[in-house]
C-alpha positions, 0 to 999 in steps of 0.5 A: 858477571860484572859490578854495575859500574863496569858494565857499560863499558863490557857492553861497549867495548864487547857487545856482552850481555851483563849481570851484576849482583849487588843491587840495593834499594838505596845506597848506604851503608852494606856490608859490600862495597860494590853495591848499587840501585837499580837506577844505576843499573839501568843507567849503566845498561845492565842487562839483568841484575841479582838482588839477594838479602834486600829481597830475602830478609825481608818477610814480604818477598814480593813486597820487597821486590816490587819495592827494589824494582819502583825505585828504579821507575822514575830514571 
């Protein structure tokens, strides 16, 4: 597990799969310092990413997940 910002270097140097937490729909104010968007995760070649609070803090989990995933489509 690593941040989005280290994923590309880890993959290039060690060839490992990367899992990154802290994915948000948009980058903005947050209680975590090292958050990133889906678009940033895909750009940095992340294999898997974790989205927690942006989904579970919404009433409609499925809609929240779809919105986050679709925010990375126009990369």
